[in-house]
C-alpha positions as CSV (number, residue, x, y, z in Angstrom):
1,X,56.5,53.2,108.0
2,X,54.5,54.5,104.9
3,X,50.7,53.7,105.0
4,X,49.3,51.0,102.7
5,X,47.3,53.6,101.1
6,X,49.6,56.0,100.1
7,X,51.4,53.6,98.6
8,X,48.1,52.7,96.8
9,X,48.0,56.2,95.3
10,X,51.1,56.2,94.0
11,X,51.0,53.3,92.6
12,X,47.3,54.4,90.8
13,X,48.8,58.0,90.1
14,X,52.3,56.2,88.1
15,X,49.6,53.9,86.0
16,X,47.8,56.9,85.0
17,X,50.9,59.0,83.9
18,X,52.5,56.0,82.2
19,X,48.8,55.7,80.2
20,X,48.7,58.9,78.9
21,X,52.4,59.3,78.5
22,X,52.0,56.3,76.0
23,X,50.7,58.1,73.7
24,X,52.4,57.7,70.5
25,X,52.1,61.2,68.2
26,X,53.1,60.9,64.6
27,X,54.5,63.5,62.2
28,X,53.4,62.2,59.2
29,X,50.0,62.2,57.4
30,X,48.1,58.5,58.1
31,X,47.2,57.7,54.4
32,X,43.7,57.4,53.2
33,X,41.9,53.9,54.6
34,X,41.5,51.0,51.7
35,X,38.5,50.3,50.4
36,X,37.6,46.7,51.3
37,X,35.3,44.1,50.0
38,X,33.9,42.6,53.2
39,X,31.6,39.5,51.7
40,X,29.0,37.6,54.1
41,X,29.5,37.7,57.7
42,X,30.5,33.8,58.2
43,X,27.3,33.3,60.6
44,X,24.9,35.2,62.8
45,X,26.1,37.2,65.2
46,X,29.6,38.5,63.3
47,X,30.2,42.4,63.1
48,X,33.1,43.5,60.4
49,X,35.6,45.1,62.3
50,X,37.3,47.5,59.3
51,X,40.7,47.8,58.1
52,X,42.7,51.0,59.1
53,X,46.6,52.3,58.7
54,X,48.6,51.5,61.4
55,X,51.8,53.5,62.6
56,X,55.2,50.6,63.0
57,X,57.5,53.4,64.3
58,X,59.0,53.9,60.7
59,X,55.9,53.8,58.4
60,X,52.5,53.1,58.0
61,X,51.6,50.0,57.2
62,X,47.6,48.4,56.5
63,X,46.2,46.0,59.0
64,X,43.2,44.9,57.3
65,X,39.3,43.8,58.7
66,X,38.1,40.9,60.1
67,X,34.7,39.6,61.0
68,X,34.1,39.2,64.7
69,X,31.8,37.7,67.1
70,X,30.1,40.7,69.1
71,X,30.8,40.7,72.5
72,X,27.3,40.4,73.4
73,X,23.7,41.4,71.5
74,X,23.2,44.4,70.0
75,X,27.0,45.2,70.7
76,X,28.7,47.6,67.9
77,X,32.3,48.4,66.6
78,X,33.8,51.5,66.7
79,X,36.6,51.7,64.1
80,X,40.0,52.9,64.8
81,X,40.8,55.9,63.7
82,X,43.4,58.7,63.5
83,X,42.6,62.5,65.2
84,X,44.9,65.6,65.1
85,X,46.5,66.2,68.4
86,X,50.1,67.9,69.3
87,X,50.8,69.1,66.2
88,X,50.7,65.1,65.0
89,X,48.4,62.6,64.3
90,X,47.1,60.3,67.1
91,X,45.6,56.6,66.5
92,X,42.2,56.1,68.9
93,X,41.8,52.8,69.3
94,X,38.8,51.0,68.3
95,X,36.2,49.5,70.6
96,X,32.9,47.5,71.2
97,X,29.8,50.0,72.2
């Protein structure tokens, strides 16, 4: 009989491996960001989340920026960005800090 602890370790390892292997490498240089007009915030506690170039598997497309309520006071948005990695470009998802 296989101990439950071993099954748990195998499961966690498989999740970690699948997350690491899910990285999409794009061989085409992403286009420059589009300069957007953000206008006034719709209310207090809103933060501008800038638009970015997304990859759909065939081509880049622009995702426009939006105003979002911060998840907590003082939260700061770290924008999506493309970085050179593994001979191509990889999207680093934006996140709240």
